[in-house]
N, C-alpha and C positions, 0 to 999 in steps of 0.2 A: 330503278324506280320508274324512270320515264318509259322504258320499254314495257314494264309491267302494266302501267296505266294505259299505254297504247293498245296492248293485247286485250285488256279489260274492256276498253271502249269498242274494239272490234267485235268482241264476243257479245256484248250487250246489244250492239247494232244488229248482229245476225239474229239474236233471240227475238228482238222486237220486230224484225222483218218477218220472221217465221210466224209470230203471233198475229201479225196483221193479215197474213194470208188466210188465217182461220177465223177472223172476226167478221161480223156482219157490219161492214163499215158504214153502210147507209143508216144504221141505227145509232151510230155514235153521235152524241150531241156536242156541238161546238158553238161557241159564242158567235153570233152574227148581229150586225146592226141593220135595222129596217128603217130606211130614211123615207119620210113622207112629206117633206117640204114644210110649208108655212103652218103655223098653229091654226086650228079651226076658228073661224070668226064667231061662230055661235058659242054660247056658254055650255060647253060639254066637258066632261072629264076625259082627258086624253088617256089617263091611266086605265079607265074603264074600257075605252075603245081598244087600247092595245091588248088588254086582257081578253076581250071578246075575240079579237083576231087570233090570238094564240089558242084559245079554246076551240075555235073552229078548225084550226090546223091540227090540233092534237086530240080533239074529241073528249077532253077532260079538263074541268075547271081547276082541279088540284095540280095537274101537270102544267097547266098554263101558269099558275101562280109560282110554282117551283122554278119554272124556266125563265121568268122575267127577271132581268138584272137592273136595267134602267128604263124609266119611262121619261123620254124627253118631252117637255111640254111648256117650259117656262119661256122659251124664245123661239122654238121651232118644234116640229112634230116628228116623232119617231121613237123607236125603242131598241133596246139590246136584249137579246134572249138566247138561251141555249137551244139550238135547233138541229135536228137530223137533216140529212140531205133531202129526204122526202118532204119534211116540213118546210124547208127552204123553198122548195118548188111550189108548195101550196101557198105560202105567204106571198111569194113573188107575183102570183096571179091575182091577188086581192086588189080590190079597188082602192086607189089612193096611194099605192106603193110605188115609189120612184126607183129605188134600188135596194137590194139585199146584199150586204157586204160582209165577207168573213172578217173576223176580228184580228186582222194581221197587225204586226208590230211595226211601228215607226221608230226611227232612231234619233237620238239627240244629235243633232247636227252641230279704276284704271289709272294709275298715277299719271300717266303721260298722254293718253290717247285724246282726251278732251282738249288739253292745251295744244296738242299737235294740230287740231282743227281750227285753232284760233278761237276756241270757246272756253276760255278760262273761267275762274271763279268770279262771281260778282256780275255776270252778264244779266242785265235787266232784272234786278232783284224785285221790281215792282210787279212782275208777271204773277198771275194768280196760280202759282204751282200747287198750292195746297188744295185747290179745288179739283185738281186733275188726278184721276185714279188709273194707274197702270196695272193691268191684269197680266200676270206672268204664268203661262202654262208650261210647266217644266217638272223638275224633280223635287220641288218643295223649297224650303228656305230654312236657314238657321237663325231663329228670331233674336237670339242674344248677341248677334254680331253688332259691333259698333256702327256698322253701316246702316243699321235699321233702328237706331235710337230715335225715340220720339221726343227728345228734349225740346222744350219750348214749342211743341206742335199743338195746335188746337184739335178739338174732337173732329171726327170725320165729317165731310159735307153731308147735308141733309138728304141728298139724292141717294146715298149709299143704302143698299138693301141686302147686303151680304151677311155672311156668318163666319164664325171661327170654330172649326171642328177639330176633334181629335184630342186624345189624352196627351199629357206632357207637352202642351203647346199653348202659348198665350199670345194673343194679338195686342197691339197697342195703337197709338195714334199715327204710327208710320205704317206698320203692317195691319191694315184695318180689316182684313178678311183672309181666311185660309180654309181650303177644302182639299180632300184627297179622294182618289178614285182607284179601284182595283177590281176590274170586271172578272179577272181570272182568279182572284182571291188567292194569289200565291205570294208569299213573302219570304225573302231570304232572311236568315237569322240575324243579319246585320242591319236590317231595315226597320224603320219606325212605322207603326200603324197610325200615322198622323201626318200632317203636312210638313213635319220636320224632315230636313234634307240629310240623307246619309251618303249622298254621292258627291255633292259639292257644286254640281252644274247649275242647279236652280238658284242657289245662293249667289253664285258668280254672275249670272245673267241679270238677276233682280237688282243687285248692287250696281252693275254697270248702267242699267237704265235709270235707276232712281235712288241710288244709295246716298246717304248723308255724307258730308265732308268729314274725312277721317285723316288728320295729320299723322305723319310717321308710319303710315302703312307700308309694309314691305313683305317680301318673300324670304324669310330667314336671312335678312340683312341686305338682300338685293332689291333694286328698284324702289328705294325709299322715297316717299313723297306723300302728297295728299291724294287719297283715293276718294272718288266721288262719282255719282251718276250724273246723267245729263240734266235731270230735274231733281235736285237733292231734297226739295221740300214737297214733292208730290207724294201721293199715297200709293201703297203697293197692296194688291190683292193676289193671293197665291192659289194656284190650282195645280196640285200635284198629280200628274198622270204618268210619270216615268219612274220606273223602278229598275233594279239590276237587270231584269229580263227584257226591258224595252218599254215602249209607250203604246198602249193598246188603243186601237181605233175607237172602240166604244167609250173608253175613258176620255179621250180627247173631245169627242162630241158632247159628252156629259159636262165637261169643263166649259166648253163654249156656251152650252145651254144655260149654265149657271152664271158665267161671267157677264153675258149680255143682260140677263135679268137683274143681276146684282147692281149694275150701274157703272161698270168700268168705262173709261174713255178711250184707252188705247189697249190693244192686246198684243203681247210679245210672245212669239212662238219660235223657239230655237230648236226645231226638230222637223223631220220630214221623212219621206220614203225614198228608197233607192230606185223605185220604179214609178213612172208617170201613170197616174190613173185619170179616168174620166172625171170631169169636174164634180159630178154628183156621186162619185164613188170615193172621193178623197175627203177625209174628215176635216182637214184644214181648209180646203176650198169650200166645203159645205158650211162649216162654222163661220168662216170669215164672210161668206155671202150674207148670212143672216145678221152678222155683226154690222156689216155695211148698211143694211136696211135700218138698223137702229142708230146709225150715225157714229159707228165705232170703226176706226182703222185698225187692221191687223198687219203687224210688221212681222215678217218671217225670214228665216235663213235660206240662202240659195242652195246650200248643200256642200258637202266636202268631197265630191267625186271628180274634181278637176285634176289636171287641166284638160280633161277630155271634153269634146264637144257634145252638145245636146244632153247634158247631165243635170241642168238646172232643175231644182226642186221648187215646189210652191210657186207655180207660174200662173195662177189665176189672176186675171187683170184687175180684180177689185182688191188685191193685196199689194203690199210693198215688199218686194223681194230684194234681199240685201246680200251682195257679195262681200268678200273679206279682202282687206288690203293692209299693207304694212304701215307702221308709224316710224318716226325718225329715231328709233332706238333698237339696237340689236343686243342679243345676249351671246357672248363668246367666252370661251375658256381655252387656254393654251396648254399644249403638251410640250414639255421640255425634255429632250433626250440627253443622255450622258455625254454625247459628242458635241453638244451646244446647239443642235438644230432645234428650232422652235416651230411648231405647227399650230395655227389658230383654227379652232373649230367651233361650231354652234353648240351651245349648251347653257342651260340655266343652272350653273354649278355653284352652290353655296358652300361646298366643302373646302376647307383650307388645310392643305397638307404642310403649310409653313415652309415650303420650299424643300422639304425632305424628299430625297430620291429613293425609289424602291426598285427592286429587281423587275425587269420588263421581260415578258415572255409572249410568244405567239400562241393564240388559242389552239392552233393545230397541234402544239406540243403538249397539250394538257388534256388529252382525251381520257375519259373515264371508261376504260376498256371493260371494267367489271359489269357494266350495264349494256355492253355491246356498242358503245360509241367508238368512233374512230376519228382521225384528223379531219376527214371531210365534213363531219358534223361539228366537231369541237372548234374548228376554225371560226365558226359563226357564234360561238359561245352560247349555245342553246342551253337552257336550264336542264340539268341532269346529265348533260354530255361532258361536264367539266370535272376533272379530278381535283379534289381539295388538297391532296398531297402535293400537286404541282402548282396550284393556284394560290394557296394560302400565303398571305403577306406580300403579294406581288401585284403589279399592274399588268393587265392583260390586253394585248392588241387583238381586236376582233374584226373580221372581214365583212361585217354588215351592221346595220342598225338594229338594236334590240333594246329591251328595257333594263338591262344591267343585272337582272336577277340571276343569270347564270354565274356571274362572277361573285355576286353577293352571297349566294348560297354555298359557294365553294370557298368562302372566307378570303376572297381577294380584296385588295386595297382599292383598286379603281380600274377603269377601262378606257382605252382609246379605240373608238370605232371608226372604220372607214366606210363612207357611204356618200356618194355624190348625187343621188337622186333628189335629196332635200337640201336646198341651199338658202331658203328664205324664211325659215322659222325654226325655233329651238324647242327642246324638251327638257324637263327636269327629271333627274334620276335619283335612285336611292343610295348612291355612292359617288365618289368623284368620277366624273366622266366628261368626255368631249367627243364630238363627231367631226372628223376631218374628211377631206376629199379622198376619193379612191386613189388618186395620183399621189397624194402625200402619204397615203397608207403604204404604198409600195416602197417609199423611202424609209418608213419606219420598219417594215419587214426586212429590208436590206440591212438596216442597222442591227437588228436583232440577229440576223444570220451571220453577219461579218464581225461580231464582237463577242469576246469571251464572256464578259459579264455585263450585258446591257442593263442600263438603269434609266429611269424616267420619273418625272413628277408631273402632276396636273395642277395648274394654278387656279385659284378661286376666280369665279366669273367676273366679267367686266361688261359694261353697257356703253359701247361706243355709239356715236351718232351714225345713223343710216342716211346717207346723203341722197340715196335713190328714191326714198319714200315720197309719196305713196305709190306702191306698185301692187296690183292684185296678186295675191299669194297663189302659189302653184296648186294647192288643194281646193281652192274655191271653184265651185261648179260653174260651167260655162253654158251659154246659150248656143244656138237659138232655142226658142220656146218649143218644147216637144209636142204640144197640143195645138197651139195657135201661132203658127210661124210669123204672122203679121202683127203680133204683139211682142215688142222687144222685152226680153228678160235676160239677166236681172235688171232691176230698175236703177239701183244705185250701188255704190260700194261704201264701206265704212271700216274703221279699224277693227281688225280681227286677228292680229298676230301678236303673240307675246303680251297679252293683256293681263294686268294685275287687278284683281277684284276680290271681294269677300269669298270665303270658303267655309265649308263645313269642317269643323275640327276633327270629326270622326272619320272623314274620308281621306284616303291616301294622298299625300301631297305631291307624289311623283307618278310617273307612268307605270310603276310597278304596283300591282294591286295589293300586295301584302306589305307595303311600306307602312311601318307602325308609327312614324313620326306624325306630329299634329301641327297644323298651321291655321291661322285665322284668315290669311290672304294667300292666294295662289296665282301663278302665271300660267295661262293656257292659251291655246289658239284654236280657231275654227270659225266658220260662219255663224256658229252659235254665239260667238263673242261680238261679231259685227252687227247682228240683228238687234241686240238691246241698245247698241249705240244709236241705231236708227229709231228704235222705239222711244228712247229718251229724247231724241231730236223732235220726233213727232209730238210727244207730250209737251215739249217746250213751245211748239207752234200752237198746239191746242190751248195752252194756257193763255197765249196772247190773243187767240181768236176762238173763243169757246163755241161760236156759232158756225164755224167752218165745217164743211162735210169731209168725210174721209178722203174723197177724191181731191178736194182742194188742198188739204194738208199734204197729201202725197205729191201733188203737182208742185207745191211750193218747195218741197225738198228736192224734187227732180230738176226743176228749171233753174234753181240757184246753185246747183252743185258745182264744186270746183272741177274745171276741165282737166281730165287726166292726160298725161303725156303719152300720145299714141305710139311714140318710138320705143317705149318700154314694154308694150303689150301687143303681141301679134294678134290676139283675139279681139282687140279693140272693144267695141261696145258689148260684144258677147261676154266679155269679162267684167266690165265695170258699168254697163248701162249708161245712164246720163252723166255719171261722174261721181266724185267723192262728196259726201254730204257736208253742208256748210250751215249748221243750225242758226248762226247769227243772221245770215242773209235770208234764211227761209221765212222769217217772221214778216218780211216786207218784200214779197216777190214781185209786186207790181201787177202782174196778170196771173190768173190761174186757169187751168183746164179742168172745169168741174164736170162731174158725171153723177147721175142718179141711178136708182135701181132700174128705171125704165131704159136707160142707156145700156146697161149691162144685159137686160133682157133682150134688147134689139141685137146686141152682139151675139148672144147665145142662139137666137133665131138664125142668124146668118152663118153660124157654125154648125147647124144641123139639128138643134133641139126642136121638138115639135110643141105645138100649142098645149096639148094635153099635159105633157110633163111640166112645162113652164107654169101653167096655172096651179099645179100642185105646189111647186116651189114658191111661187109668189103669193098664193092664196087669193088672187084677184082674177080679173077677166083678161089678162094679157093674151094677145093674139100675135102669131107670127104671120106676117104678110110680106110679099115681094122679097123673099129671101134670095140671096146669092150665096150659095153654100161655100164655105171655106174661107171667106174673107172677113177680116175685122177692121177694114180700112176706116170706117166711119165712127168707131168708138172714140170718144173725145179723150184720147190718151196723150200724155205729154211727151211722146216720142213717135217716131215713124219707122216702120220696118216693112220692107217689101221683099217677099220671097218670089223669085222668078224660076219657073221650071226650066230645066236644061234645054237649051236651043231656042228658047222663046225670047221675044223682045222685052226690054225693060219698059213697063208701063203700069202706072198706078195713080189713082186719084183719091186723095184723102181730104175729108171735110172736117174742120175743127172750129170750135167756138171758145173764145177766151172771155173771162169775166174780169173787169177792172176792180182790183182791190187796193190800188195805189191812190194817186192824186185824182181828184174829180175831173179836172180839165187837163187832159194829157193826150199826146199823139205819139204812138209807137211806130217806128220805121223798121221794116224787116231787112235783114241781110242774109245771104245764103253762102255757105262754104261747102263746096262739093268737089270730088275728084272730076277730072275731065271726061271720065268714061260715060257719064250720063248728065242730063240737064234737069233742073228743077225750077219751076215757076210758082210764085206765090201771088195769089190774087184775092183781094187787093193787097198791095205791098205796104200800105199805110193804114193804120187803124186809129181813129180819133174818138176819144171818150169825153163826155161832158158830166158824168156822174159816177160815183162809186157804186158798184153793183151792176153797171151797164155791161151788156154782152155784145160782142162783135164776132162775126164769123169770117173765115177765110178758107181758101182751097189751095191745096198743094198738089201739083201735078209733076210726076216724075216720068221721064221718057229717056229712051236710050236704045242702043243696038241690041241685036241678039247676043246672048252670052251663054257660055258653056264652061263648066268647071271653074266658075268664078268665085273665089272666096269673098269674104265680107269687104264691101266698099262702104266707107262711112263719110258723112259730112254733118252739117248742122244748120238749122234755121234759127236765127236770133232776132228777137224784137227788142228795140232799145228806146228808152225815154229817160232822160236825166240819169239818175243813179241806177235805174232799173235795167237789168240785162236778163231777158227771159229766153233761155236757150233750150232747144229741143234737138236731140240727136236724130240722125236719119241714116238708115242702113239699107243697102241693097245687096242681095246675095243669092246664090243658088248652089253653092258647093261648100262643104264643111270639112276642112282638112282634119284628118285623124278620126273621122267618123265612118266606120265600116258599114256597108250596106248589104242587104240581101243574104245574110248568113242564115244557116239553118239550125243553129245551136241555141236560139233564144236570145242571142246577144246583139241583135240587129238594131240599127237606128232606122226605123221605117216611118218616122212621123211625117216626113217632109211633104208628101203628096196627100195630105189630109188623112193619113192613116195613123192609128194609135201607135205610139212608140213602145218598144220593148227593149230597153237597154239595161245593162248591168252597171250599176255604180259601185264603187268600192270606197269604204271608209278609210280615212287616214289613220284611224285608231283601232287597236285591238286591246281589249281590256287586260288579257293575260299575256300579251305579247309586246308588240311595239309601242302602242300609244293609246291613251284613255278614252275620251268620248268626243263625238262630233259636236 
């Protein structure tokens, strides 16, 4: 069956290739987004404007009407339409157009996690959480989940201007708005044409950020406890842009356009691209820029392409970029052999075999020769390669990590997999399973080969304490920033490993896509899980300080973060940014590094954008003057990053301004921790304030010798007054271990000298293979 499917795929690929040779490809219409910046100030119909532009490009009013998919105009200016290559060229030359972007797809990138951060239930219950609205751009939501109950909740705040769309879906006082978007108009037969979530990802992220408190939540008996979000009483607005086929750029921008106008306070986006795009070709960077202008902070995931360097996604400086780290709970399951040997492996295993032992075989001895499989393929237990005659009623040892379906489909009892590349997070499977080390796998194989009747059992999962936590997980994408190397990314890290949260009951509960079981809560990992933790923390700060800007909220989360143990992380700040979020401390940071739209415009000027483009983006008379291309040193950012070209001296001057949000009469004294390789001076080193809201500026000068092939060196500048500790990380680097350069196959890391990056990131998940969603 597997071979037949492979031949069919090969055949269809050849047929499609042949057809493409005979087509007039320039006449094929594909969805593109035309981005035009800020909404026009004058009272004009943007829809009419967009229609006129399409009519000019196509020469027909009816063709223009049929082509138009979205007209963005509630929060910024632009549209999505089906265009040929020739029409793209025409529209690109029209006045007011900043970029024309193909509608590529982006990918989807807690009982214990909040308590682990010292942010348990009952934290400051007087905060006005009910006035805060968290907008979640994701796969939708399952509204009937207990995590979204509106019991004892008042009606939505008066500022709310959103809507509840779609059949078979009802909003309430918790989920106050829901919309869905599908520019490609393609639906799998398992998907809902509504904001209802058929995948589970959006339900999980929404409940992590702002789910109600639910006692007794668990995954089929594992990880039992109280599931809740960071702001249980905040409101949720849902924007469904992701489907089985991915998350389309045009839909993401439409969601941002609506979310901003609807009145959300925080936007949570757990998705991103494998490739770095220019800021105004990236839908999340574009949408979050306009959100920032309206006072809305966007929190987004760093990506799941780690541990490789320069893979961080969502790196615009006006967003909060979140890495993923562990919490103090692991999921393990033991394999017990007939000779008494016990091997502990990572697995979220809810299946209980009651200690019963079953025959144990090696996958290589169970090849399905009928379909052309052999021991070289069956040793990995690939679906279709296994003979049910050999596998039925047995536990199978497999020499790699897979989703368990090969054994399940062959009527096996369970599987022990050997795989050493993943040691810091676990998966759930559709049958009893555990993943042991490759070294232990050799011992299992030796037992099988040296025993006449080998037997084994797999014990139900356990949750021992992880004393090493928090550590940034291996899959979390690393910096440095591929577009602006002098802006440190990621910004912070948050729990993203083995997180339990609400789930869509129609979505598979394990990594096997055809698992027919149903659960209301699931345990998954990814920066998709860490992002809503930061979103919930940001909403918590917003509730305490409704008038704070997005930059001030972001600064509070960064400067109060828990300091990570550098001995556990070779990538240092390129892995965890400022550190691990500490929501309780973030509401009282003492000082904040604030920034406005004008500050970001100045940053964009200095990184190569011209006045014409920026005026379209801002809708005002912004002008780029005295630009120094390639440096972002003066953006008022709560961290310091200095990239030094190979063979040059260490030298950088950073200007910063802090705003007092603590006590009115206060004096902050600076201290510097740095390696001996370079020196740092802070001038002035003491800042005295006499009022809340008062601003003070200081300069940081970094100097040192010439360096070559120097990996990241890191330190920190800390300002202290009373209980306030305002910490900003500082990194200097010019070499990135593990990042190949100057390759000709499209997989190069070429960002570092102010060139656009072109790297290939890899997801840790495969829907029909190893693992689910980013």
